KOLTORLUM-909812 format. One line per 2 residues: number of its first residue (from 0); for each residue x, y, z of N, C-alpha, C. Coordinates in pm, whole numbers. Layout:
N
NUM> X,Y,Z,X,Y,Z,X,Y,Z  ...;
This chain:
381
0> 4886,-4881,1677,4839,-4763,1642,4718,-4682,1759  4801,-4527,1776,4760,-4540,1923,4537,-4470,1928;
2> 4486,-4454,2041,4370,-4468,2034,4328,-4266,2014  4385,-4216,2058,4409,-4093,2010,4225,-4002,2077;
4> 4201,-3918,1987,4153,-3798,2091,3966,-3873,1984  3856,-3827,2037,3731,-3836,1916,3736,-3728,1866;
6> 3688,-3774,1731,3691,-3697,1632,3840,-3713,1510  3890,-3771,1598,4005,-3794,1482,3998,-3935,1439;
8> 3986,-3932,1320,4014,-4105,1240,4157,-4194,1309  4105,-4308,1277,4227,-4384,1373,4295,-4409,1203;
10> 4268,-4356,1077,4405,-4400,965,4501,-4247,989  4452,-4152,1048,4528,-3976,1024,4618,-3966,1152;
12> 4604,-4078,1253,4669,-4064,1408,4828,-4094,1396  4871,-3975,1461,5054,-4020,1470,5097,-4125,1527;
14> 5194,-4208,1472,5234,-4330,1536,5276,-4336,1642  5300,-4174,1713,5353,-4191,1889,5288,-4240,1945;
16> 5311,-4305,2032,5218,-4394,2152,5174,-4259,2248  5047,-4284,2276,5000,-4213,2357,4870,-4280,2480;
18> 4940,-4348,2555,4876,-4396,2659,4790,-4339,2746  4632,-4411,2780,4569,-4338,2837,4520,-4364,2976;
20> 4514,-4314,3090,4506,-4372,3239,4283,-4343,3234  4259,-4457,3317,4132,-4432,3337,4078,-4489,3444;
22> 3930,-4474,3451,3855,-4579,3615,3729,-4572,3579  3630,-4662,3597,3567,-4754,3564,3441,-4686,3705;
24> 3341,-4663,3611,3236,-4598,3749,3119,-4680,3732  3087,-4760,3810,2980,-4883,3864,2858,-4779,3874;
26> 2877,-4682,3954,2755,-4660,4047,2704,-4531,3991  2673,-4552,3840,2593,-4432,3801,2463,-4341,3850;
28> 2444,-4418,3934,2279,-4393,3966,2358,-4276,4093  2429,-4276,4124,2491,-4171,4226,2474,-4041,4171;
30> 2540,-3999,4051,2605,-3887,3938,2452,-3893,3882  2372,-3978,3866,2208,-3924,3832,2098,-3874,3885;
32> 2140,-3874,4016,2101,-3871,4156,1944,-3933,4206  1971,-4104,4146,1875,-4198,4159,1877,-4289,4291;
34> 1789,-4401,4296,1835,-4480,4393,1913,-4607,4305  1959,-4651,4420,2106,-4782,4358,1973,-4874,4356;
36> 2045,-4985,4246,1936,-5082,4244,1953,-5195,4315  1804,-5259,4367,1812,-5380,4460,2022,-5463,4416;
38> 2027,-5459,4579,2148,-5589,4612,2089,-5707,4552  2212,-5765,4527,2203,-5949,4507,2250,-5952,4628;
40> 2204,-6025,4703,2217,-6119,4825,2199,-6249,4833  2276,-6332,4878,2309,-6464,4892,2158,-6517,4977;
42> 2078,-6615,4969,2037,-6651,4836,1977,-6543,4730  1998,-6588,4596,1994,-6498,4485,1803,-6459,4485;
44> 1776,-6585,4565,1648,-6543,4551,1577,-6424,4648  1636,-6378,4736,1627,-6251,4828,1716,-6135,4767;
46> 1620,-6055,4734,1690,-5895,4598,1622,-5806,4738  1724,-5756,4792,1677,-5628,4849,1725,-5509,4879;
48> 1676,-5352,4861,1746,-5253,4880,1751,-5215,4997  1896,-5188,4998,2004,-5144,5111,2023,-5016,5095;
50> 2012,-4956,5242,2024,-4780,5280,2076,-4725,5179  2115,-4609,5098,2209,-4570,5052,2342,-4451,5100;
52> 2267,-4407,5230,2363,-4386,5286,2460,-4269,5202  2518,-4154,5282,2612,-4065,5226,2688,-4069,5131;
54> 2756,-4013,5006,2822,-4027,4946,2908,-3879,4907  2992,-3872,4893,3060,-3753,4869,3244,-3803,4750;
56> 3276,-3700,4678,3436,-3742,4676,3522,-3662,4732  3602,-3737,4804,3660,-3652,4892,3825,-3731,4880;
58> 3890,-3686,4722,4038,-3778,4735,4096,-3629,4765  4142,-3546,4695,4250,-3434,4712,4165,-3324,4825;
60> 4240,-3294,4903,4219,-3242,5012,4163,-3047,4950  4246,-3047,4911,4260,-2858,4812,4153,-2882,4748;
62> 4099,-3014,4679,3983,-2985,4556,3870,-3001,4690  3866,-3035,4753,3772,-3067,4863,3720,-2908,4964;
64> 3838,-2859,4980,3821,-2743,5019,3747,-2597,4908  3770,-2668,4780,3719,-2539,4691,3573,-2562,4718;
66> 3585,-2716,4702,3395,-2769,4681,3352,-2710,4793  3405,-2707,4933,3315,-2653,5030,3294,-2490,5024;
68> 3336,-2420,4945,3348,-2281,4980,3263,-2321,4888  3217,-2327,4761,3178,-2324,4643,2978,-2329,4743;
70> 3009,-2474,4828,2843,-2470,4919,2834,-2443,5021  2920,-2336,5026,2944,-2271,5199,2941,-2377,5315;
72> 2943,-2350,5406,2957,-2416,5497,2908,-2581,5501  2856,-2637,5447,2740,-2722,5420,2781,-2831,5413;
74> 2709,-2871,5424,2692,-3010,5395,2614,-3053,5253  2614,-3119,5144,2555,-3077,5037,2389,-3151,5053;
76> 2453,-3254,5137,2267,-3273,5150,2143,-3143,5194  2204,-3084,5222,2121,-2943,5252,2065,-2860,5139;
78> 2122,-2926,5036,2083,-2856,4888,1979,-2962,4805  1904,-2905,4732,1800,-2991,4664,1885,-3087,4587;
80> 1783,-3184,4567,1834,-3309,4497,1959,-3297,4389  1907,-3184,4320,1953,-3135,4187,2058,-3074,4213;
82> 2048,-2976,4291,2186,-2936,4317,2303,-3009,4319  2283,-3130,4508,2356,-3197,4573,2415,-3255,4419;
84> 2335,-3297,4327,2402,-3370,4215,2443,-3313,4118  2489,-3214,4089,2554,-3086,4002,2671,-3105,4052;
86> 2666,-3080,4207,2802,-3042,4331,2901,-3173,4296  2812,-3282,4282,2871,-3442,4309,2967,-3444,4186;
88> 2881,-3415,4108,2931,-3434,3953,3061,-3323,3908  3061,-3254,3931,3146,-3138,3956,3305,-3187,4001;
90> 3277,-3223,4164,3394,-3232,4221,3427,-3364,4167  3377,-3472,4105,3438,-3563,4042,3523,-3554,3957;
92> 3477,-3439,3877,3585,-3382,3724,3694,-3343,3778  3673,-3217,3895,3792,-3178,3889,3910,-3263,4008;
94> 3846,-3377,4060,3939,-3463,4116,4005,-3552,4024  3942,-3585,3930,3999,-3707,3883,4081,-3600,3728;
96> 4099,-3482,3664,4138,-3384,3640,4273,-3373,3700  4286,-3336,3831,4372,-3287,3891,4506,-3406,3930;
98> 4385,-3540,3967,4468,-3697,3969,4568,-3741,3840  4558,-3646,3717,4559,-3724,3629,4480,-3810,3507;
100> 4370,-3869,3551,4270,-3969,3537,4215,-3889,3383  4264,-3972,3265,4215,-3892,3153,4065,-3962,3087;
102> 4016,-4055,3145,3869,-4109,3108,3835,-4182,3225  3678,-4167,3216,3616,-4290,3260,3553,-4345,3185;
104> 3567,-4499,3246,3390,-4566,3180,3301,-4625,3250  3195,-4588,3234,3100,-4551,3292,2981,-4664,3236;
106> 2871,-4728,3284,2753,-4771,3232,2671,-4656,3193  2647,-4651,3077,2508,-4574,3065,2354,-4679,3046;
108> 2342,-4721,3138,2216,-4841,3160,2083,-4788,3158  2039,-4898,3072,1933,-4841,3027,1801,-4830,3113;
110> 1800,-4878,3227,1673,-4773,3297,1692,-4663,3388  1818,-4590,3384,1811,-4427,3356,1807,-4388,3292;
112> 1771,-4399,3175,1702,-4326,3102,1583,-4361,3039  1519,-4479,3030,1394,-4524,3049,1340,-4604,3210;
114> 1295,-4621,3257,1260,-4649,3399,1196,-4811,3375  1050,-4819,3227,1015,-4915,3252,951,-4895,3095;
116> 890,-5048,3060,847,-5051,2915,702,-5137,2917  605,-5105,2872,487,-5214,2854,517,-5274,2774;
118> 485,-5412,2745,516,-5539,2659,441,-5507,2526  494,-5451,2420,441,-5413,2289,430,-5261,2259;
120> 456,-5179,2317,455,-5086,2329,621,-5018,2288  606,-4868,2344,745,-4794,2330,802,-4761,2427;
122> 733,-4774,2563,761,-4732,2716,767,-4575,2713  844,-4562,2834,813,-4409,2918,865,-4336,2826;
124> 864,-4227,2859,920,-4139,2754,1071,-4136,2839  1201,-4069,2742,1301,-4087,2802,1381,-3951,2861;
126> 1406,-3999,2995,1535,-3891,3078,1631,-3877,3047  1744,-3796,3062,1851,-3807,3096,1955,-3746,3189;
128> 1956,-3835,3284,1996,-3803,3429,2123,-3801,3402  2218,-3884,3344,2348,-3819,3347,2424,-3760,3297;
130> 2337,-3609,3236,2369,-3474,3181,2503,-3420,3237  2471,-3365,3404,2556,-3306,3465,2689,-3377,3462;
132> 2658,-3524,3510,2810,-3578,3489,2924,-3566,3353  2790,-3572,3232,2893,-3578,3086,2921,-3455,3067;
134> 2872,-3340,3126,2891,-3178,3092,3044,-3154,3158  3009,-3224,3308,3116,-3183,3391,3262,-3246,3390;
136> 3233,-3359,3306,3387,-3436,3230,3436,-3383,3154  3317,-3350,3051,3367,-3278,2961,3437,-3130,2925;
138> 3378,-3059,2994,3445,-2932,3092,3576,-2954,3130  3605,-3073,3199,3702,-3104,3278,3847,-3139,3184;
140> 3776,-3175,3073,3891,-3219,3034,3891,-3422,2999  3789,-3471,3077,3807,-3582,3057,3751,-3681,2978;
142> 3799,-3749,2920,3676,-3830,2789,3604,-3947,2853  3505,-3980,2787,3415,-4059,2852,3397,-4184,2737;
144> 3369,-4274,2839,3417,-4406,2729,3262,-4495,2842  3147,-4430,2725,3045,-4504,2757,2995,-4620,2728;
146> 2943,-4744,2812,2883,-4873,2793,2748,-4843,2744  2728,-4860,2621,2565,-4902,2596,2513,-5017,2527;
148> 2392,-5074,2608,2353,-5184,2595,2357,-5274,2643  2461,-5228,2774,2423,-5377,2854,2333,-5432,2953;
150> 2346,-5574,2859,2179,-5639,2887,2218,-5724,3079  2265,-5617,3159,2282,-5727,3297,2118,-5648,3344;
152> 2070,-5778,3381,1940,-5748,3431,1909,-5653,3480  1973,-5653,3638,1981,-5484,3699,1944,-5333,3626;
154> 2002,-5358,3511,1997,-5223,3389,1911,-5222,3301  1833,-5302,3313,1673,-5293,3199,1562,-5276,3252;
156> 1508,-5194,3186,1367,-5138,3234,1309,-5229,3290  1185,-5214,3380,1101,-5280,3422,982,-5330,3294;
158> 977,-5446,3301,846,-5507,3221,936,-5537,3087  1041,-5509,3046,1117,-5592,2912,1107,-5710,2935;
160> 1057,-5784,2825,1081,-5896,2779,1230,-5995,2721  1261,-6035,2799,1381,-6136,2814,1375,-6266,2770;
162> 1276,-6282,2727,1270,-6416,2644,1232,-6414,2482  1194,-6289,2438,1181,-6232,2319,1290,-6167,2237;
164> 1360,-6267,2183,1472,-6206,2055,1459,-6060,2000  1333,-6102,1950,1291,-5966,1864,1261,-5873,1914;
166> 1146,-5914,1989,1115,-5765,2106,1225,-5664,2171  1276,-5746,2238,1416,-5710,2294,1486,-5649,2219;
168> 1559,-5689,2090,1607,-5631,2021,1545,-5482,1966  1431,-5532,1935,1369,-5375,1885,1346,-5277,1992;
170> 1357,-5289,2098,1323,-5201,2223,1472,-5158,2240  1552,-5226,2246,1746,-5180,2269,1781,-5083,2166;
172> 1720,-5121,2005,1782,-5043,1892,1710,-4907,1949  1547,-4872,1974,1517,-4749,1961,1577,-4695,2141;
174> 1577,-4752,2206,1605,-4674,2319,1788,-4631,2271  1859,-4718,2253,1988,-4661,2195,2042,-4577,2137;
176> 1908,-4549,2032,1922,-4439,1935,1921,-4293,2015  1819,-4319,2096,1771,-4212,2191,1890,-4167,2243;
178> 1964,-4252,2317,2084,-4245,2413,2190,-4157,2360  2229,-4236,2191,2331,-4209,2157,2323,-4073,2096;
180> 2200,-4031,1997,2155,-3917,1969,2166,-3773,2062  2091,-3828,2207,2141,-3734,2263,2254,-3680,2314;
182> 2367,-3736,2298,2461,-3756,2346,2594,-3702,2233  2572,-3680,2129,2622,-3718,2004,2735,-3581,2015;
184> 2849,-3586,2031,2937,-3514,1989,3035,-3507,2139  2998,-3567,2226,3014,-3567,2338,3105,-3690,2404;
186> 3090,-3805,2375,3131,-3929,2396,3254,-3946,2328  3373,-3977,2382,3541,-4007,2336,3464,-4139,2229;
188> 3440,-4278,2325,3448,-4412,2304,3315,-4473,2331  3188,-4543,2262,3092,-4602,2276,3153,-4770,2302;
190> 3107,-4810,2406,3155,-4934,2416,2996,-5034,2417  3051,-5143,2298,2908,-5204,2253,2880,-5326,2343;
192> 2750,-5346,2419,2747,-5436,2522,2820,-5487,2621  2849,-5572,2688,2973,-5582,2746,3008,-5745,2760;
194> 3152,-5767,2709,3172,-5890,2734,3110,-6017,2680  3059,-5988,2546,2966,-6059,2483,3080,-6247,2433;
196> 3190,-6260,2486,3224,-6411,2501,3203,-6465,2620  3120,-6383,2730,3096,-6424,2851,2935,-6454,2920;
198> 2837,-6409,2817,2706,-6397,2845,2680,-6528,2901  2709,-6625,2888,2655,-6758,2915,2706,-6741,3133;
200> 2826,-6697,3137,2879,-6706,3272,2801,-6593,3338  2774,-6520,3268,2695,-6364,3372,2544,-6462,3389;
202> 2509,-6552,3305,2384,-6572,3326,2357,-6686,3435  2474,-6744,3463,2470,-6833,3559,2517,-6737,3657;
204> 2575,-6616,3678,2572,-6570,3797,2494,-6440,3846  2319,-6481,3786,2207,-6379,3801,2248,-6235,3740;
206> 2384,-6214,3676,2367,-6102,3613,2298,-6075,3512  2258,-6128,3403,2147,-6186,3290,2058,-6265,3331;
208> 1948,-6234,3250,1825,-6300,3309,1726,-6302,3162  1664,-6454,3131,1595,-6459,2993,1664,-6558,2919;
210> 1602,-6587,2800,1605,-6743,2707,1697,-6656,2605  1684,-6517,2586,1764,-6453,2505,1910,-6476,2460;
212> 1968,-6488,2584,2116,-6522,2586,2165,-6600,2520  2070,-6721,2514,2093,-6882,2454,2060,-6881,2316;
214> 1978,-6694,2249,1932,-6764,2123,2084,-6751,2007  2053,-6894,1934,2166,-6859,1808,2173,-6707,1741;
216> 2280,-6660,1701,2281,-6518,1657,2273,-6391,1667  2236,-6409,1846,2197,-6289,1925,2319,-6216,1922;
218> 2450,-6288,1943,2557,-6189,1990,2553,-6079,1886  2552,-6152,1783,2580,-6048,1619,2477,-5923,1590;
220> 2319,-5997,1650,2222,-5904,1638,2252,-5807,1719  2265,-5799,1832,2289,-5691,1924,2430,-5595,1894;
222> 2563,-5669,1851,2618,-5589,1826,2628,-5484,1667  2557,-5573,1617,2586,-5500,1458,2467,-5389,1463;
224> 2346,-5397,1550,2260,-5299,1571,2339,-5232,1621  2403,-5211,1713,2459,-5134,1863,2564,-5011,1746;
226> 2643,-5144,1679,2729,-5076,1583,2625,-4929,1490  2566,-5002,1440,2515,-4902,1307,2434,-4803,1396;
228> 2404,-4809,1502,2350,-4680,1595,2440,-4548,1628  2566,-4621,1662,2672,-4534,1692,2745,-4452,1548;
230> 2742,-4562,1445,2746,-4500,1304,2699,-4389,1236  2555,-4403,1264,2430,-4290,1189,2412,-4158,1307;
232> 2473,-4184,1444,2424,-4117,1541,2549,-4016,1592  2644,-4075,1604,2779,-4016,1685,2894,-4040,1589;
234> 2908,-4043,1430,3012,-4098,1364,3171,-4017,1411  3180,-3981,1486,3317,-3912,1497,3350,-4029,1625;
236> 3278,-4095,1687,3315,-4133,1793,3383,-4275,1805  3459,-4336,1841,3495,-4437,1819,3413,-4597,1905;
238> 3427,-4692,1871,3323,-4817,1923,3443,-4897,2021  3415,-5000,2089,3491,-5087,2092,3407,-5233,2195;
240> 3456,-5306,2149,3413,-5418,2221,3494,-5483,2329  3456,-5516,2452,3552,-5576,2550,3541,-5728,2574;
242> 3627,-5816,2605,3653,-5938,2650,3716,-5978,2765  3636,-6064,2828,3687,-6146,2912,3811,-6210,2893;
244> 3910,-6145,2947,4033,-6221,2899,4101,-6294,2965  4059,-6342,3093,4095,-6410,3154,4101,-6565,3110;
246> 4026,-6581,2995,4010,-6696,2933,4005,-6722,2779  4039,-6832,2718,4107,-6845,2628,3916,-6819,2505;
248> 3788,-6807,2583,3642,-6830,2512,3654,-6708,2411  3610,-6735,2299,3568,-6650,2204,3679,-6545,2151;
250> 3699,-6564,1999,3825,-6515,1926,3814,-6412,1902  3905,-6299,1932,3873,-6173,1892,3803,-6195,1738;
252> 3845,-6242,1652,3801,-6239,1486,3697,-6226,1468  3607,-6266,1566,3449,-6255,1591,3421,-6142,1625;
254> 3461,-6096,1716,3409,-5908,1758,3467,-5828,1676  3594,-5814,1567,3670,-5740,1553,3539,-5600,1451;
256> 3508,-5695,1390,3450,-5588,1276,3340,-5537,1377  3296,-5539,1404,3202,-5430,1513,3290,-5330,1618;
258> 3397,-5342,1616,3481,-5239,1677,3598,-5166,1638  3613,-5036,1628,3764,-4984,1608,3902,-5024,1704;
260> 3823,-5076,1865,3933,-5119,1962,3900,-5216,2025  3978,-5316,2100,3937,-5422,2127,3946,-5363,2271;
262> 3856,-5380,2377,3901,-5375,2507,3900,-5525,2577  3984,-5562,2653,4024,-5647,2769,4020,-5680,2904;
264> 3924,-5715,2971,3881,-5736,3082,3990,-5850,3218  4094,-5832,3272,4136,-5876,3342,4156,-5925,3498;
266> 4102,-6027,3556,4082,-6050,3703,4184,-6158,3752  4311,-6146,3723,4426,-6280,3762,4393,-6304,3893;
268> 4330,-6225,3986,4329,-6229,4132,4153,-6236,4147  4110,-6303,4072,3950,-6303,4165,3916,-6366,4212;
270> 3997,-6518,4186,3928,-6624,4233,4026,-6668,4371  4160,-6600,4379,4248,-6600,4466,4338,-6478,4521;
272> 4354,-6463,4636,4376,-6365,4659,4581,-6374,4656  4620,-6435,4601,4766,-6447,4591,4778,-6602,4501;
274> 4913,-6575,4434,4988,-6487,4462,4950,-6377,4348  5032,-6267,4390,4928,-6153,4275,5057,-6158,4122;
276> 5004,-6197,4042,5085,-6178,3911,5026,-6135,3799  5067,-6052,3768,4988,-5982,3607,5072,-5985,3535;
278> 5146,-6089,3474,5262,-6081,3368,5161,-6155,3239  5033,-6198,3253,4971,-6217,3168,4892,-6127,3117;
280> 4872,-6037,3161,4814,-5908,3064,4896,-5839,2978  5032,-5859,2964,5115,-5805,2854,5086,-5938,2766;
282> 5106,-6101,2844,5133,-6184,2668,5046,-6199,2612  4892,-6172,2662,4766,-6205,2627,4773,-6050,2541;
284> 4762,-5976,2607,4724,-5815,2503,4823,-5894,2377  4985,-5898,2380,5050,-5913,2231,4957,-5997,2159;
286> 4860,-6129,2165,4854,-6205,2144,4699,-6202,2056  4614,-6115,2159,4497,-6047,2107,4526,-5929,2029;
288> 4582,-5852,2038,4630,-5727,1886,4675,-5781,1778  4739,-5901,1785,4797,-5924,1668,4683,-6071,1593;
290> 4578,-6070,1705,4468,-6139,1606,4386,-6031,1561  4353,-5983,1641,4269,-5853,1596,4270,-5773,1469;
292> 4411,-5738,1503,4492,-5627,1390,4404,-5486,1428  4383,-5506,1546,4299,-5359,1631,4406,-5291,1734;
294> 4356,-5143,1757,4409,-5128,1900,4368,-5200,1991  4470,-5209,2110,4413,-5313,2249,4418,-5218,2384;
296> 4293,-5217,2438,4372,-5130,2579,4293,-5191,2732  4328,-5231,2796,4282,-5251,2936,4172,-5201,2973;
298> 4045,-5265,2907,3928,-5190,2984,3864,-5188,3101  3896,-5320,3175,3863,-5321,3354,3979,-5432,3373;
300> 4044,-5367,3495,4122,-5478,3579,4163,-5447,3715  4163,-5500,3827,4171,-5499,3915,4181,-5575,4046;
302> 4152,-5519,4216,4201,-5604,4320,4120,-5566,4415  4036,-5650,4479,3946,-5631,4602,4002,-5564,4700;
304> 3987,-5492,4781,4047,-5496,4943,4006,-5575,5045  3917,-5631,4996,3849,-5764,5098,3764,-5873,5004;
306> 3671,-5965,5109,3695,-5981,5231,3826,-6043,5291  3860,-5975,5421,3996,-6050,5479,3995,-6168,5474;
308> 3862,-6227,5506,3889,-6382,5537,3915,-6463,5410  3877,-6419,5269,3939,-6467,5143,4089,-6461,5103;
310> 4151,-6315,5197,4296,-6338,5216,4336,-6213,5094  4200,-6104,5117,4212,-5978,5033,4277,-5893,5082;
312> 4314,-5763,5072,4391,-5672,5190,4360,-5523,5100  4382,-5468,5172,4418,-5315,5116,4539,-5277,5057;
314> 4622,-5341,5157,4791,-5351,5149,4806,-5448,5009  4713,-5549,4940,4752,-5638,4866,4696,-5541,4770;
316> 4587,-5496,4757,4505,-5390,4665,4615,-5280,4609  4686,-5254,4693,4859,-5139,4649,4916,-5189,4549;
318> 4962,-5330,4585,5074,-5413,4536,4995,-5408,4411  4873,-5506,4356,4796,-5510,4299,4797,-5413,4164;
320> 4791,-5246,4222,4766,-5150,4153,4900,-5102,4101  4978,-5134,4151,5130,-5091,4134,5194,-5169,4012;
322> 5183,-5317,4006,5219,-5381,3957,5166,-5384,3793  5031,-5365,3815,4900,-5347,3674,4967,-5230,3610;
324> 5011,-5167,3667,5034,-5044,3626,5142,-5027,3541  5218,-5049,3604,5385,-5106,3544,5379,-5174,3411;
326> 5296,-5311,3427,5283,-5392,3288,5234,-5337,3195  5108,-5283,3234,5035,-5216,3123,5086,-5141,3055;
328> 5186,-5053,3129,5229,-4929,3070,5336,-4976,3001  5459,-5093,3047,5554,-5135,2954,5510,-5221,2817;
330> 5423,-5222,2792,5392,-5310,2665,5346,-5216,2593  5407,-5202,2474,5364,-5131,2353,5237,-5130,2282;
332> 5163,-5274,2313,5086,-5332,2252,4923,-5306,2330  4977,-5237,2432,4851,-5162,2532,4834,-5000,2525;
334> 4710,-4983,2505,4679,-4824,2448,4622,-4786,2583  4592,-4852,2658,4503,-4737,2800,4525,-4883,2912;
336> 4470,-4808,3010,4441,-4858,3139,4314,-4820,3167  4198,-4905,3238,4085,-4843,3283,4062,-4957,3414;
338> 4127,-4907,3551,4094,-4967,3666,3922,-4975,3695  3912,-5093,3791,3788,-5158,3819,3801,-5159,3947;
340> 3714,-5059,4030,3637,-4938,3987,3679,-4852,4084  3628,-4740,4086,3650,-4582,4099,3602,-4645,4286;
342> 3465,-4678,4291,3405,-4608,4457,3307,-4775,4444  3342,-4838,4552,3277,-4967,4634,3145,-4878,4605;
344> 3024,-4932,4658,2896,-4897,4679,2832,-4950,4744  2649,-4886,4813,2607,-4955,4891,2514,-5023,4822;
346> 2501,-5003,4645,2466,-5187,4613,2546,-5280,4629  2503,-5414,4638,2643,-5560,4702,2576,-5619,4560;
348> 2685,-5691,4564,2651,-5766,4420,2721,-5935,4527  2762,-6041,4407,2808,-6162,4475,2895,-6194,4334;
350> 2987,-6285,4343,3038,-6317,4520,3103,-6196,4582  3111,-6220,4719,3178,-6126,4758,3230,-6001,4816;
352> 3336,-6046,4681,3486,-5993,4667,3454,-5898,4590  3306,-5917,4471,3279,-5794,4384,3256,-5658,4500;
354> 3268,-5673,4612,3207,-5522,4675,3328,-5452,4729  3436,-5485,4702,3549,-5425,4741,3666,-5393,4622;
356> 3604,-5363,4506,3689,-5362,4433,3733,-5182,4406  3707,-5111,4499,3717,-4941,4476,3784,-4885,4515;
358> 3830,-4791,4451,3988,-4713,4503,3933,-4630,4596  3767,-4586,4614,3734,-4553,4677,3648,-4608,4815;
360> 3622,-4542,4912,3507,-4688,4993,3367,-4618,4978  3286,-4662,5007,3151,-4637,5003,3089,-4502,5027;
362> 3167,-4432,5083,3160,-4322,5136,3191,-4217,5058  3265,-4278,4960,3355,-4185,4871,3531,-4139,4923;
364> 3545,-4240,5027,3677,-4205,5110,3837,-4267,5021  3944,-4217,5022,3976,-4263,4932,4045,-4372,5026;
366> 4109,-4508,4967,4162,-4611,5052,4333,-4601,4978  4411,-4644,5041,4576,-4667,4986,4593,-4676,4860;
368> 4491,-4798,4763,4493,-4747,4642,4500,-4685,4563  4400,-4568,4580,4368,-4430,4530,4503,-4319,4519;
370> 4562,-4372,4627,4708,-4246,4634,4771,-4367,4559  4803,-4462,4552,4911,-4560,4450,4882,-4530,4314;
372> 4770,-4519,4250,4676,-4512,4140,4758,-4372,4072  4744,-4241,4178,4777,-4144,4149,4882,-4143,4113;
374> 4973,-4186,4225,5113,-4180,4219,5189,-4239,4083  5135,-4353,4064,5175,-4412,3939,5139,-4340,3802;
376> 5006,-4299,3827,5021,-4219,3691,5072,-4060,3689  5121,-4013,3774,5219,-3930,3735,5326,-3929,3708;
378> 5374,-4064,3766,5527,-4087,3762,5529,-4166,3622  5409,-4236,3580,5456,-4340,3415,5401,-4209,3315;
380> 5339,-4133,3318,5260,-4046,3205,5342,-3944,3146;
């Protein structure tokens, strides 16, 4: 059954297939006008904040010409930070709409909305720095798949206790309710947390910290809490649980009660640059949909353009994008595709290939894979 549009119940949807093309945005801070988090540098004990550098969206010459006309001759950095942020968000929305991208999947990371929390208190007042981005995308007709409550340590407010499950859950509930309530009516789908079948591996990579991720029942407590909040505060929106799908760990049956849509994350070339083989995307998606009894979409998939030392390249990234688009679209059980990710960033992660998945480079200029994705969307949609 197709995903449809927000505000349409799944039971009332036409049986006609409606495949949706999307991209994942990792650098939410760029569109919030805020600094990136501290980079993860090897060894993990060394966390540094690297220079932010210039960032502007420059995918389509005609769109960029219109943007230049709006801001004069100038360089967006000559404007106030607030004006610069608004222009960046508007440019992005125009570019995506022109390119045929129908949704963006973006982290609604907690610390953008609430910078710090004092233990035992309600924390700092909430701010909503993604409003310009949300409004620009909505005005352009680009749907938003917002990731709510992701517990990556770099997304959490300062001062939060990641060793006390009860306290963490209480603060997560309060914050998530504020975030969903504020954006009511503008979000197509809320993804609840991130890869709940892979939390311990996130911990091993230093993406999550604290003892709460080892607590029995924590997965169900967090997911049920987030689901209830969306049902209360934004009842017309869909919900999604996404699973790391390159592994058999975690049956869909454990998670489907918390979602309308099952998302799958595929990285068949994460550990090796070749051969490029995307065939499991179709076979795994078919099996997961049968097990879940819910619509299935590829929430994340991608291929890094480097490091060259490991055999990754821009040419191979183009080959992967072409192959994965054709494979996903040819599978009747897959309702949409979210490419990871829109852009490289000045924030750096580990392992090293994590920093090269962007269809754009860290200054916002397109790599060859961006043009390949544009062509695939135009040809297949």
